[in-house]
N, C-alpha and C positions, 0 to 999 in steps of 0.2 A: 605744432605738437607741444603740449604744455605739461609740465610736472609741478605739482603743488605739494609743498612740504608742511605748511603751517596747519593743515587740516587734521593730520593724524593724531594730534594731541587730544582730539575730541571724538575720535572714532574708536569703536570697540571698548569704550569706557562707560561705566554706569552713569546715566544722566542724573541731574539733581533730584528729580522726583523719585527715581528708582532707589537712589541712595537713602532717601528719607524713609521709604517703605521698608527697605531691608533693615534699617536701624530700628524702626518702630515695631517690627515683627517680634523682636526679642522681648518686648514688654507687654504683648497682647496674650492674654490667657483665655482660651476657649472653655466655656463652662456648659454643662448640660449635654444634650445630644449633639451629634455631628450634623452640620448642614453641608450639603454638597450639590454640585450640578454636573451633569454629564454633558460635556461640550463636544459636539460631533458634527457630522455632515450627513445629508441624505444618502441612503444606500451604502452605508459603511458598517452595517451590522448593529445599528443603535437599537432596533427593536429586540434583537436577540439579547443584547446586554441588559437592556431595561427589564426584560422579562426575567432574567436571572436575578437581578437586584430586587425586583418585586417579590420573588419567591423566597427571599431570605427572611427568616422570622424576625430579625431585628431591624429591618429596613422598611420605612414607608416610602414607596417609590411612586412618583407621578410620571406622566408622559409629557407631551408638548404643551405645557401650561400657557406658554406665550405665543402659540400659533395664532396667526392673524384671523383664522376662520373661527376657531372655537377653543375652549379650554379642554384639552384632552388629558384624561387621567384614568388610572386603574381603579379609582375610588370616587365614582360620580357623586356619592352622597355628601362628600366633604364640602360641596359648593352650596348645599341647600339645607336650611333648617327645616326639621320635620313639620309637615302640614303648612309650610309657608312658601312664599315665593323664593326663587333662587337668590342667594346672597351675593354670589359672584357670577357675572356674565362677562362675555368679551367686552361689552361696553363699559361696565363698572371697573373691570380690570384695567382697561386702557386709560380710564380717567384717574385711577389711583394705583399705578403699578407698584409703588413702594409699599403701600398698605397691603396690597394683594400678596406681594412677595413675603412680607413679614408674617402674614396669616399662614402662608404655605410652610414657612420655616417652623411654625409652632407645632406642626404635626397633628393638629386637632381638627375635629369636624367643625361644621359651621357654627355650632353652639358655643365654641371656644372652650369647652370643658372636657369633652369626650375624645380620647385619642383615636385616631384612625386605626392604628394597630397597637393594641396594648403592649406595653413593655418595649416600645421601639427605642433604638439607640441612634438611629440616623434617619434623616429625611432629605429627599432630593428630587430632582426632576431633570428632564432632558431638554437640551437647547440646541437650536441650529442658528447659524449666523443671520438668516433673514428674519428671525424673531425680534431683532433689535434694531431694525433699520429706520423705524419711525423716530422723529426727534424726541418724543416724550420718553421713549424706552432706552435711547442710547445712553443717557447719563445713568439710568438705573443699572444697566448692564455694567458700565464702567465702575461705578462707585459701590453698588450693592453686591456685586458678584466678583468681578475680576480683582478689584482693589481691596475688597473686604478680606482681611487676612484670616478671618475665622471660617470662611467658606472654602471647603475643599473642592478641587477641580479634578474631575476624571475626564481625560481627553482620549476619545476614541477616534482613531483614524485608520485609513486603509492605504497600504503602500501602492497598490496598483491603481493609479489614477484613471487609467483608461477603463478599467472594469467598473469603477464608480460611475463614470460618465455614461457608459453603455447601460448600466443598470437603471440610472435615472431616466434615460430615454425610453427604455423598455417599459418601465413603470408608467410613464406618461402616456405611452401608446396603448397599453393594455388596461390601465387603471387598476393594476394589481400590485399592491404594495406589501403584502404580507403572506397571504394564505394560498396563493396559487403559483405553480411553476410557469415560466414563460413558454409560449409555443415554440416548438423546435424549428419551425420554418420562418420565424420572425427575423427580419433583417433591418438594420439601421444604417442610414446614410449620415456620415459625420462630416460636418463642415469644419475644416481645419481651423478657421478663425474662431468659430464658436467654441471648439474644444480648447483652444489656447486661452480664451477669456476665462473659461472654467478653470483651467490649470492655474492661472494667475490668482484667481479668487481663492481657490482651494489651498494653494501653497501659502498665500498671504494670511489666510485664516489660521492655519496651524502654526505658522512661524511667527506671526506678529499679533494677530487679534487675540488669540488664546494664550498669549505669553503673560504669565503672572510675574510681578516684581520679585516674588520669592518662590519661583517655580520649583526649586529643589525641595521646598518644605511643604507646599500646599497643593502640589500637582502630581497626579498619578496618570501615566501614559500607558495605554493598552492598544494593541494593534488588532485589526480585524482578523489577520492571519492567525494570531494567537487565540482569538475568540472561537474560531471555527475548528481549531485543532484540539481535540479532547486532551491530549497529553500536555500540550503547551499550556492550555487553560488550567489544567489541574495543578501545574506548577505555579502559575501566577495568581490564582484565586486566593490563596491564603494571604498573600501580600496585599491584595486589594481589600480583603476584609479587615486586616489589621490597620490599614490606612484609614478606613472608615470607622474604626473603633467598635467593630461588631464581632460576634462569634466567628472564629476563623476555621472551625472544623465542620461547619454545616454542609450537608450534601444538597446541592441545589439542582433543580430540574428547570429546563426551559419551558416557555409557554407552548401549549399545543398549537396555538394559532401561528406560531413562527415557523415558516417553511422556507428552506433554502430554495430560492427561485431559479437559480442558474446551476448548471452542472459543474462539479469540481473539475478543475483543469480544462475549462472550456476553451476551444479554439476560436478566438475572437475574429480571426481572419475570415471565418465562415459566417459570422454574424454581421460584420461591417461590410456593406455593399461596395464602398470605395476604399477598401483596405490598402491597396497599393499606393494610392495617392496620399492617404494619411500616413502610411509608413515612411514615404519619402520625406514628407514635411517634418516628421519628428524623429527620424532615424538617428540624428546626431544630437538630440536633446537628452535631458535627464529623466524622461518619462520611463518609469520602471519597466513597463511592458516591452518597450523597444530596446532598452538597455540590456535586458536579459536575452532578447533574441540576437542582439549584436554580439554579446559575449559567447553565445552558443553557435554563432555563425549561421543563423537561420533567417537572416534578413532576406526578403524577396528582392528580385531585380526591380529597380525603380521603373515606373511606367514611362517609356519614351513617348512623350506627348506627340512628337512628330518624328518617327524614325526614318528621316529622309536623307540624312547626311552620313550614313555609315555603311552604304552598300556599294562601295568601290572595292569589289572582291575579284577573285580570279575570273569569274564568269563575266565580269563587267567588260573585260577586254573583248569578249566575244561580240558584245553589242556593237562595238566600233568596227568589227571586221566582217560581220555577216550582213549580207544585203537585207534591207528591211522587208523585202517581199519574198524572200526565200522561205522554203519550208522549215529549214533549221532555225531561222529567226522566229518564225511563228511558234515552233515547238518550245524554244527557249523562253519566249515571252509568256507562253501559257504556263510553263513550269514556274517561272518567277512569280507570276500572278497568283498561282495556287499557294505558293509558299508564303507570300505576303498578305494574301487575302484581299488583294486589290482587284477591282473589276478590270477586265481586259478592255483597253480603249479600242475604238474602231481602227481598222488597218491604216487609213489615211485621213488626214485633216487638212483643211485649206489654210494657206498662209499668205499674209501681205507683208512684203519686205519693203520698208520705206528707205529709199536710197537718194538723198539729196546729193547732187554732184555740182562741182564748181571748177572752172578752169583757172581760177586765180588762187594763188597762195594767200595773197593779201590784196585788197583793193580799197580804193578810197571813196569817200563821199564828197561830192561837189557841194558848193553852197546851195545849189538848186535842190539837190537831194535832201539836204538838211531842212530846207524850207518846206519841202513836200512832206517830210515826216512830221514837222511841227503842225502843219495844217491838217494832216490826216488824223493825227492822234491828239490834236489840241495840246501839244507839249509846250507851247510858248509860255504858258503860265502854270505849267505842271512840274512838280518836283521830280518826276521820272525822266526829264529830258536828258540829264547826264547819263542815266542808266541806258537809255535807248541809244545815245550816240556812242557811248564807250563800248557797247557790245557789237558795233559794226566792224567790218573788216578794217584792218590796219592799212593805211595808204602805202602801196608798194606795187611791184610789178606782177605780171602773170606767170604761172608755171608754163614751161614750154609745152607745146601741143602734144608732142610725142609722149612725154611723160604722163600727161593726162590720159591719153588713150591707153597707154600701157597699164596704168593703175586700174582703169575701168575694165580692161580686158582680163587682167589678173583676177579681179573680183568675180567676173562672170565665169571664168574657168573654175574657180574654187567652188562656186555654187553648183556648177554642173557636175564636178567631181564628187561632191559630197551628197548629192541627191539623186534618187532614182528617177527614171523617166515618168513613172506614175506619180511621184510626188511633185515633179515639176509641172505636170498638167494641172495640179491644184494649187500652184504657187503663182502669185503675181508680184511684179516689182513696180512699185509706184515711184517713178523717178522725178525728183524735183529739180528744175533747172532755173537759174536766175534769168530774169526777164531780158537782161541786156548782156548775157554771157556771149562773148564773141566766138566761142568754140562750139558750144552745145545748143544754143538757141536758134538753130536753123533746121530746115527740113532734111538736108542731107545728113547732118549729125544724128538726127533722131532715127533715120532709116538705118544708119550704121549701128546704132545702139540696139535697135530691135533685132537685127541679125546677130549681134554679139551675145545677147542674153538668151539663155536656154528656156525661158518661160515667158508668159504674157507680160507685156510692158504697158504701163499707163503713164503719160507725161502730165506733170502739173507745173504750172508757171509760178515762180516765186517773185513777188513784187519787191522793189528796192527797199521798202520800209522794213522788210523782214531780213535783209542781208545781215548775216552774223548772228541773228537770233535763232540759234539751233533749236531751242525748245519751242519757239513759235512755229518754226518750219516743221518740226515734229508733229505738232498738233494739226497744222495745215494739211500735211500729207495723210495723217491719220484719219481725217474726215473723209478721205476718198477710199479708205480701206473697206473692203466688203467681206473679207474672209475672217476665219475664226481667230487665228493667232497673228499678232502684230509685233514686229520688231524693227527698230531703227538701226540701219547699218550705214555704210558709206562706201564711196569709191576707193577708200584706202584700206578696206577690210579684206582679209583672206580667211575663208572658212577652211578648217583643217580636218574635221572628223566626219566620216560617212555616217549617215543615219541620225544626224543631229536633230532633225525635225521630230522624228518619232520618239526619241529619248526625252525631248522636252515635253511633248504631248503626254507621254507616260508619266512624267513628273507632275503635270497638272492634274491628271487623274488620281495619282497617289495622294496629293494634297486634299483633293475633294473627298476622297474616301476616308482618309485618316482623320480629318478635321471636321467632317460632316458639313462641308461648305458647298455652295453652288459651284458647279464646274466653271472655272474661269476666275474665281475669286482668289487669285494668286499672282505671284510674280516669280518667274524663273529666269535666272541670269546665266549667260554663258561665261566661260573662263577666258578672260582677255590676257594674253601672254604679255602685253605691254604694261598692264597694270593688274597683276593677279590679286585676287581678294577683293577687288572693287567691282560692284555690279554695273560695269560700263555699258553692257548691252542687255537690258532686261527685256524679257518677252512678256507681253500682256495679252489678255483675251478680249474678245469683243464684249464680253459681259462687263468688263471694267469701263470701256468706252460708253456703253449704254447707261451705266449707273452714274458716271461722272460727267458725261457730255464731251469730254476730251481726254487725251491720254494723260496730260499733266496740267496743273492749274495755270491760268493765264499770267500769273505773276512772274514765272520763270523767264529768264532771258536766254542764256546759253550755257549755264552751269547748274548742276544740282538735280536735274530731272531724274536721272537714273538712280542715284541713291535714295531720292525721295520715294520712288515707287517701291523700292526694296524695303525701306523702313515702314511704309504704309501697311504692307501685308505681313511684315514680320510680327506684328502684335497679335496676329492670329495663327502664328506658326505656319504661315502660308507663303513665306519667302524662302527661296532655295536656290542654290547653285547646282548646275549640272556640269560637274568638273570634267566630264568626258566629252563635252562639246566645246572645243577650243577654237579660238580665232586669234588673228594677229592684226593689231591696229597700228599701221605704219606711220601715221602722222599725229593722231590725237593722243589719247591716254593721258599720262602724267607729264608729257613733254610739251613742246610748242604745238599749238593748233593754228588753224588758218583764220583765227579771229581772236580778238581780245577777250580773255576769260573774265566773266563777271558773275560773282556769287551773290545771291540774295539770302537773307536770314529766313530760310524756309523751315528751319527746325522748330520754331516757336509757333506763331499763329497759324501759318499755312498748314503745317503738318497736323496740328491739333484740330483745326476745323475740318480737315478732310478725314481724319480718324473718326470724328463724330459722324460725318456723312457715310463713311464705310459701315460704321456700326448700325446706322439706321437702315442701310441697304441690306444688311444681313439680319434684319428683324430684331435689332437691339441686342444682338449676341455680344456678350461681354468678352473683351479681348483676353486671351489666355496665354499668349506667348510672352516670353521674358527677354527683353533686350537689355543687356548689362555690359557696360564698358568699364575697363580698369585703367585708372590714371596713376602713373608712377613718375613723380619728379625725380630726376637723377642728377646729382652733382658729384658723387663720389667716383673716383677713378678706380680702375682695376676691380670693378664690382660686378662683372658679368655673371659670376656664379650665383649671386643673389638674384639678379634680374632674370636669369634663365629659369630659376625655380618658379618665379612669378609667371613668366610668359608661357610656361608649359602647363599651367593650370587648366584643367578640363572638368566639365560637369558630366554627370551620368544621365542627365535629361537634356532635352532640346533647349539650348541657349544660343543666342546670337551675341557673340562677344568680340569686342575690339579692344586691344591693348594700346594705350597711348603712352609711350615713353617720352617724357619732355626733358630733353637734355639741357640742364641749366649751367653747364660748364663749357665755356667757349674753346677749350683745348681741342684742336683738330683730331688728335690721336684718340681722345675719349669719344668724340662724335663718331669717328670712323669705326671704333670698336663696337659701339652700341648698334650702329647700322648693320655691320657684318653679322652680329648676333641675331638681329631681327630678320635679316634676309635669309639666314640659314634656317630659322624656325619656320618662317613663311614657306620656304621651298618644301620643307618636309610636310607641313600640315596641309598645304594646298593639294597634295596628292590624294588626300582623303576627302576633305571638304573645305568649304570656304567660310565656315561659321566662326572660325577663330583666325584673327589676323592681327599682326603687330604693325603699328604705325610709329614712326619716330619724328618728333618735332624738335627743332633746335634753332637757336638764334645766337647772335654774336657776342653776348655778354652774360654775366651772372646777374640775374635780376631777383633772385630769392625764391623761397618756397611758395609764397603766396602767388606770385606772378606765374610760376611754373604750373601750379595746380589750376589756376584760372585758364591757362592756355589749353590744357587737356580737357578741362570741364566744359569749355565753350566750343571745342571741336566736336564733342560727342553729339550724337543724335539719339542716344539710348534713353530709355525711361529711367534707368538706374545707373549711377556712377559709383564705383568702388575705388576709394583712395587707399593706396598702399605706399609705404615708404620703400625706398630702394635698398634698405638694409634689413628688411624683415624676411623671415622664412615662413611662408604660409603653409598651413596643413593642406594636404591634397584635396580635402573635401570642402574647402572654404566656399566655392561657388555653389555647391549643393546646399550648404548651410544657409547661405544668404537667400537662395531661391526658395528654400523651405520657409524661411522667415517672412518673405514677401507674401506667401500664401497664408501664413498664420496671422499676419498683422496687415491686412489690406489697408488700414488707415495710417500705417506708419510712413513717415517721410525721411527719418534719420535713423539708420540702423548702426548701432555701436558694437563692433566686434571685440573679442577678447585678445589683448596683447600681453603675452607672458614675458616677463623679464627673467634672466637666468638666476641661479642660486648665487649667493654672495661668494666671492673668491679671494678677496683681500680686505684690508682695513677700510678702503674707500667704499667698496660695494657693500660692506657690512653697515657702514654709516647710512648709505642710501636706503638699504632695506629697513633699518631701524626707524628712520624718519618717514619711510614709506612715501617717498617723493613720487613714486610711480603708481599711486593709488588709483588714479583715473585710467591708467592703462588697463587695469583689471576690473573696471567698474561694471562691465557686463555681467560678471558672475555675482555681483553684490546686489543688484536691483534690476527689476524688469523694465523700469522706466528711468534710465539714467538722465541726468540733467544735460550732459554733453559728453563727448568722447574725443579721444585723440585721433588725428588724421593718419596715424600709422596704420589704422585699420578701421575705416569709416565708410559706410555706404549711404548715399543720399539720392533723392530724386534728381533726374537729369536737368540740365540747364534750360531745356526747352519748356519745362513746366514752370520755372521761376527764374528767368534769366537775369533779373536784377540782383539776385543773391550772388555775391562774389567774395573771394578772399581779399581783404583790404590790404593795400600796400603800406599802410602805416605801421605794420607789425615788423619785427626784426626779420632779416633775410633768412636767418637760420631757424626761424620758427619760435613760437611762444605767444600764446594768447589768440592767435588767428583761428584756431579750432574752436575755442569758446565763442568767439565773436560769430563765426560762421554758423554754428548750430543755433545761437540766439537769433540770428537773422531768420533762419527757418521757422523758429518758434513765433517770431513776430509776424511773419508772412501768413502763418496758419493760426493766428491768435484766437480766431473764433471757432476753432474745432472743439468739439465736446470732449474728445479723448486726447491724451498726450500723443505727440507725433514722434517722440524718440522711443526707441526700442533697443533693449540689450539682447545681443545674440551671442551667448557664451560659447556656442558650438562653432562659431566662425573664429578660428584661432590662428594667430601668427605668433612667432617667436621673435623677440627683439633683442639684439645684443646689448651689452653694456656700452654706454657712450665712451668714446676715447679708449676703446679696448679694455675698459675696467680701470683705467688709470685716473688719477685725480683730475677733475674737470669742473672747477667752480664756475668757469666762464659759461659753460652750458647751462648750469643751474641758474646763474644770474641772468642769462639771456631770456629764459622762460619768464623770470620775474619782471624783467623790463617789458616784455610783451603783455603779460596779464595785468600790469599796472595800467595799460592803455584801456583795458576793459572797464576800469573805474570811471573814466571820463566818457567812454563810448556808451556804457550801459549804467548810468547812475541809478536807475530804478531797480537794478539788481544788486545794489550794495546796501550796507547797513552801517550805522555809526557804532564805534567803540571808543573806549578811552585810549589815549596815545600809548603806543608801545614804547619799548626802551629806546629805539633809535630816533623816533619822533620826539621823544622827551629830550634826548641829548642834543639833537640838532636844532630843535625849534624853541624849547622852553629854557633849558639850562643857560644858554648864552644870554638870554634876556635877564634871567635872575642874577647871573654873575655881574652883568653891566649895572643893573639897578642897585645891587648891594656893594659893588666894588670889590668883591672877593673872588678874583679870577682863579687863584690857586684852589680855593674850595670848589669852584665849578669843575675844575679838572678832576679833583678827587671824587666829587660826587658822580661825575660821568663814569669814572673807573668803577666806583661802587655799584652803580646801576648795571654796568656791563657784566661785572662778576656775578651779581645777584641773578640777573636774567639767565646767564648760562648755567648757573648752579640749578636754577629751577628747571630749565630744559633738560639738563643731565639727569635730574631726579625723575622727571616725567618719563624719560626715555630708557631709564635703567632696566626695567623689567623686559622691555622689548629687546634691548641690547643683549641681555642674558640669553634669550631664546635664539638670537641670531648667531652670536659668536661661540657660545658654549665653551669659553676658555677661561683664563685667569680673571680674577676680579679687576686687576689693573687694565687688562685688555677691554673688559666690559665697560669700565669707566671711560676709557679713551673713545670707544665706539659711541657711548651715550653722549659724551661731550661733543664728539665730532658730528653726530646727528643734529645736535643743537646748532652747530656752526653752519650746517647746510641751510637750516631754516633762517638763521640770522643773515646769511648772505643774501637770501631772497628779500628779507625785510629791508636791509640796507639798500639793495638795488631799487626796490620800489620807491623808497623815500627819495633817493637821488633822482630817479626818473621824474617823479612828481615835481621836485624842485626845478629841474631843468625845463620842464614844460610849464612851469609856473601855475600848476593846477592846485592852488591852495585849498580849493573846495574838497579835494580828494583826500586831504590829511585826515587821519583817524577814520577812514572809510575802508571797509573790506568787501571784497566780492563774495556774494553768496554762491559758493561753488555748487550748491544743490538747488539753486533757483527756487527757493521757497518750499521744497519738498521735505526738508528736515528742519523744522523750526526749533526743535530741541537743541540741535547743534549750534544754531545761531545764538540761542539764548545762553548756552554754556560759554560760547566765545565771549559774549558781552559780559557775563558775570566774571569770567576769568580775567578779562581786561580790567575790571574794577579792582579785583584783588591785587593784581600785579601793579596797577597804578598806585594803589594805596601803599604797597611795600616800597615802590620807588620814591614816592613822596617822603616816606619815613626816612629812607636813606639820605635823600637830599637835605631834608630838614636837619637830621643829625649831623651831617657833614658840615653844613654851614654854621650850625650852632657851635660845634666843637672848634671850628676854625676861628670863630669870633672870640670864644673864651681864651684860646691860646694867644691871640693877638691883643688881648685886653682892650678890645673895642666894644662898642655897643652892639651886642649880638641881636640885632633886630632883623631877622629874616622876614618877619611879618611886615616891617616897613617896606622891604624890597618887593614883597608880593603885592603890597598896597599900591606902590608906584606902578608896578606892572599892570594892576587892574585899572589905574587911572589912564595909563597909556592905551590900554585896550578900549 
């Protein structure tokens, strides 16, 4: 997390070019008639306004003169000399746009002598942004219209951005732009991403592109809402006429051709076919339509993309108590189906239960076994040998025989108790037995097992090469499965709830119905009491085996298969927990198993490739589920109130969320406190669903913010990872805000949320507010495409998509610079993308407290500077050269000048002079901002302004010391471009400012050395000293 203080001197200040125009505007006199341009956007009422202007007796008005198709005007004859060919055509206009524009401003016909409208006092035309996109026209627009101080600008805009967009789409669809009303039954489908691109262009046009350097003097703004309201327009019209210098009491009529095409106060929810989706994506944005609905409390309920995890209600208990074949069960099922609109599944479905059994807790491999494995899989020269051997059983003794039979009998009893006789007739148990198992691999044991199990039993032999490879055994048994639903169980499992099979079948049907997927394209997990919230026992359908050829990919050894299946289908909102189907896992789960656990990195290549295969199997259906994990590094003790607010975040739409609390503080009390908090939240949330779960990661030492974030980042399997600090308070809608942003910006990879800092409460915080050290905390509200964002509130693509991007350990433990570096890594990874990958999400809001409870903390500020100085050496291509600042001059140049001249006292005096001058300049720069922050006495304002300068100076000193300690002399007089090239004007102003400052410093130094020489009556030749310095260099 990084704060930047030196930037604010150049923000919200007029840049050099703007200053020049503002100054020169006082010396420009406009003579003759008024020249003006109506700057607008399609479907904002421009035809209505232009018709009114055209009907004014003193105004010569044209239409879209620079339209790429043709020259549109209310006076066609002005382009052609009588009985001659046309003087101006689109081709001749584009070849000489300046000449054409000057001809238009003359207000004459093509002969150059006859005025279009006798006695005219103003001449103008209408312009849209797309008229100036060609390279030849862009400079004309900038120089001849926007920056010409004699050209008046009338800016017409419409507050309701959604109405503008819908009007554009209707006009495109009907080809009716002026004279006809839209059909009443016409509906429009709005792509959220397309509407967001329109919004960005629309807002940028009116906020930046149409902004004149002297906008208060040469710009008149009128809104569409004022234009269509007769009373409002009657009030504003005289002001418009006076602005143009024409008769202000004229009564003007609109053109007959101009017809209002949409109904007043039209209900757009009836016009937009996917209105619910669009409203969810923009409900927390600043789009006027949705802001007004939110203020009035008329927002619609968001569309639950997959309403599968919210129906544990009172009648859910009935499902576990009523027999699946009873009349009451059928009636209840039919009623629930009618309510949900889901088709009623058949009464019974067939099941294959995969049950590998083993009489040993741990067993060993002999040297002969190892050699057999090598020969069979050719592992003698293969890098997978260690993986194969490590996943075998650990050498040790067998479980006693009675315990084995007792576990198996308990499983069989639980199966019989939770299934009806009719269900058991359609159930088969595929029992896998080790080839050399001394207890089970004999005829008598198999007879005993058949009698014990209440359903059909098929035995499958497991070869020694598979021992301990649970995932390979899973696939091996799955190949023998002939029934519809397949689940891997074990002899250590106890099924607890009656009717579990039918409830899981019902869940598969609901997924298919709600998501319009083939029946079986889903994964439903039961609730494992030994490891709640983890999909330990996923159920799949034969559809899955048919499409993929096996239950899980062959790369898996004995870990990761179950979460892989759940992750695979979660991208289509087709993964679900059935929390009313509980089981108990007595040996496995999160504790010790009967084999060495071995994880592979399936989150990257394996998952990605199989997601592609799943998409192809579904007819290239685009994934629409959102998997979003939240990573919170936690070092602060007694911080559970902050953590609780984060862990209780919920979305109003279907999201699959895992919270990862990475405890970076080795204090046992802190670890225990966080674990207790997580367990309490999990216990409560798992009663409803398993889509939200809290995981706690801890280790034995404090390794810093970067290491902690990497731990959580690499543990996740989600497509999106949200980083939050452990001291922020997020708004309840933050997950919805980010989910909506994902829909609006499908090309985005880094989403920067808004981090609000509190109001100033004392002298120190007033200093921080004045120097705006937290500018990038609020960058999301300043720009749509921020260059980077702080990790207090930052969402990025998951590690499986770009696992080489990590937080680097070279940055300070407490943070500083690592967020800049992390985002720059993402940009480098996606450097060939046509659109920027960073997105500002101002509606995703967290509140951040003052550091050190608002008390003085220069160490925090200096820590940031130490970290961001590393960015100079890590990213030299994102830096630029300036003249040395005050501390670089004092530390690097003054000692050399003093040594060369022999005037050490003068060197000290010069350093003091430079120091004082620098802080006076900073105090002067910050004075106006200090007045707005403290609003107190002049003395207090001066203290705040000087203190703000000291914050900036502390960062400058820290950066210089850091560069000296790292011996990075290349980095001197280099500055990080905080905006990554997006604001060249600020970079130029910084460079120009450094020249002015350096000149003043040199004057102080020269004056000090010269006066010192005169006082000591020695040869005052500082020039000789500088000459010696040049020779040394």
